[in-house]
C-alpha atoms as one frame of an Amber mdcrd trajectory, in Angstrom:
protein
  23.450   7.867  -8.501  22.728   8.535 -12.164  19.050   9.339 -12.742  18.282
   6.511 -15.169  19.968   3.955 -12.902  17.996   5.306  -9.968  14.676   4.905
 -11.767  15.552   1.345 -12.766  16.706   0.492  -9.235  13.431   1.564  -7.566
  11.315  -1.467  -6.651   8.350  -2.331  -4.456   9.956  -4.007  -1.452   7.922
  -5.784   1.220  10.753  -7.085   3.444  12.761  -4.783   5.662  15.909  -5.077
   7.731  15.457  -4.963  11.495  17.974  -2.096  11.495  16.063   1.151  11.929
  16.407   3.697   9.103  17.480   7.253   9.839  14.279   9.308   9.968  16.164
  12.320   8.591  16.565  10.483   5.281  12.792  10.078   5.127  12.392  13.825
   5.707  14.841  14.469   2.830  12.740  12.225   0.572   9.572  14.080   1.582
  11.338  17.337   0.792  11.890  16.096  -2.785   8.113  15.869  -3.180   7.785
  19.654  -3.037   9.470  20.058  -6.417   6.658  18.956  -8.706   4.550  20.932
 -11.180   1.463  22.400  -9.495  -1.729  23.615 -11.140  -2.017  27.296 -10.254
   0.922  26.788  -7.872  -1.568  25.213  -5.430   0.011  22.475  -3.321  -2.669
  19.982  -2.280  -0.692  17.217  -0.565   0.700  16.626   2.910   2.833  13.838
   4.351   2.471  12.212   7.766   5.479  10.320   9.162   4.366   7.584  11.569
   6.808   5.856  13.936   4.540   4.607  16.735   4.341   0.774  16.603   0.680
   0.683  17.677  -0.298   3.167  14.989   1.691   1.242  12.372  -0.138  -1.947
  13.414  -3.469  -0.129  12.886  -2.314   0.921   9.410  -1.321  -2.681   8.648
  -4.787  -3.823   9.780  -6.490  -1.126   7.683  -4.533  -2.195   4.612  -4.874
  -5.938   5.282  -1.226  -6.230   4.298   0.889  -7.781   7.017   4.247  -6.543
   5.776   3.226  -2.975   6.708   3.618  -3.838  10.412   7.236  -4.898   9.806
   8.280  -1.350   8.886   9.625   0.953  11.552   8.241   3.997   9.764   5.205
   4.521   7.578   4.480   7.623   5.539   0.909   8.525   4.601   0.222  10.910
   1.740  -2.922  12.983   2.191  -4.468  15.417  -0.261  -6.923  18.251   0.123
  -8.662  18.956  -3.176 -10.670  21.967  -1.971  -8.431  24.772  -3.277  -7.906
  23.025  -6.611 -11.622  22.376  -7.125 -12.341  25.955  -6.080 -10.026  27.186
  -8.826 -10.602  24.498 -11.487 -14.039  23.003 -10.721 -14.237  19.240 -11.365
 -10.844  19.296 -13.130  -9.340  20.174  -9.740  -9.880  16.596  -8.554  -7.961
  15.281 -11.558  -5.173  17.790 -10.953  -5.037  16.737  -7.286  -4.478  13.084
  -8.257  -1.844  14.065 -10.821   0.035  16.316  -8.410  -0.083  13.766  -5.610
   1.191  11.063  -7.971   4.044  13.285  -9.134   4.951  14.110  -5.520   4.872
  10.427  -4.622   7.168   9.567  -7.530   9.713  12.188  -6.424   9.454  10.786
  -2.881  10.011   7.202  -4.095  13.005   8.112  -6.247  14.537  10.096  -3.380
  14.057   7.161  -0.967  15.848   4.905  -3.439  18.689   7.403  -3.794  18.992
   7.539   0.013  19.251   3.739   0.286  15.776   3.132   1.726  13.047   0.839
   0.407   9.258   0.894   0.421   6.148  -0.379  -1.282   3.327   1.810  -2.556
   0.206   0.637  -0.713  -3.014   1.884  -2.257  -5.406  -0.787  -0.994  -6.774
   0.068   2.450  -9.872   1.068   4.378  -9.622   4.832   3.999 -11.937   5.554
   6.930  -9.759   3.461   9.252  -6.633   5.293   8.092  -8.324   8.678   8.542
  -9.488   7.714  12.029  -6.054   6.418  13.058  -4.205   9.481  11.752  -6.950
  12.022  12.593  -7.228  13.115   8.952 -10.206  15.417   8.190 -13.150  13.677
   6.511 -12.985  15.863   3.377  -9.337  14.942   2.655  -8.149  11.950   0.622
  -5.644   9.338   1.734  -3.684   8.808  -1.468  -1.416   5.990  -0.259   0.710
   4.700   2.572   4.375   3.717   2.386   6.024   1.367   4.890   9.695   2.341
   4.897  12.751   0.397   5.922  16.287  -0.458   5.131  16.855  -3.212   2.587
  17.444  -6.754   3.792  20.394  -8.849   2.714  17.913 -11.179   1.012  17.981
 -10.554  -2.722  14.700  -9.568  -4.302  13.867 -10.744  -7.771  13.760  -8.024
 -10.359  10.432  -7.765 -12.085  10.631  -7.524 -15.817   9.135  -4.318 -17.144
   7.058  -4.196 -20.295   8.774  -3.408 -23.574   8.666   0.239 -24.678   6.931
  -0.774 -27.929   3.965  -1.946 -25.835   3.284   1.513 -24.396   4.314   3.956
 -27.131   2.256   5.189 -30.091   3.072   7.873 -32.660   0.667  10.631 -33.719
  -2.475   8.488 -33.187  -3.807   5.793 -30.909  -2.475   2.333 -31.853  -0.026
   3.738 -34.445   3.242   1.940 -33.649   5.267   3.544 -36.434   6.900   6.915
 -36.763   7.088   8.610 -40.139   9.099   7.731 -42.138   7.839   4.272 -41.283
  10.261   2.741 -38.819   9.647   0.882 -35.617  11.513   1.887 -32.481  14.083
  -0.799 -31.759  16.229   0.747 -29.033  16.257   3.927 -27.002  19.666   5.581
 -26.775  21.036   5.908 -23.247
């Protein structure tokens, strides 16, 4: 699929087909996460692929989001900031969040390209997730992703904000580029 179409197609989906996705596709999507920029070439994130129904139910309980239990697979993204903070002090924590976010975006785009759907779940009891997945106390649970195949039920497309609402030129709040012209359309 063309890259721009792929980005536009990606959505947060909370309903999944009862047909089980191929776990190898999920592994391919995780593999895409490795190709992100890394501060000092230090990779801080790991992925856990969960397929056990009881464990998935615990993750659904920890997130207080019932749709999580409907997925046949859940992926948890975990980061270890220690090497980054060792190299970059307090900036290492910021770099860890940035790198994890970039890895997650690659993962999400790859899932979409492979015909799978998910929803980024960032609200959860982190201690419960760590306990369930046996994640070390000094690591961070970045997010969990229930993964499934799309249902036949159509999902409504959410309208995205206009580009003019997020873009400034040269300075904060400056909506015009010199010579003074407002962006009206981005070429495809």
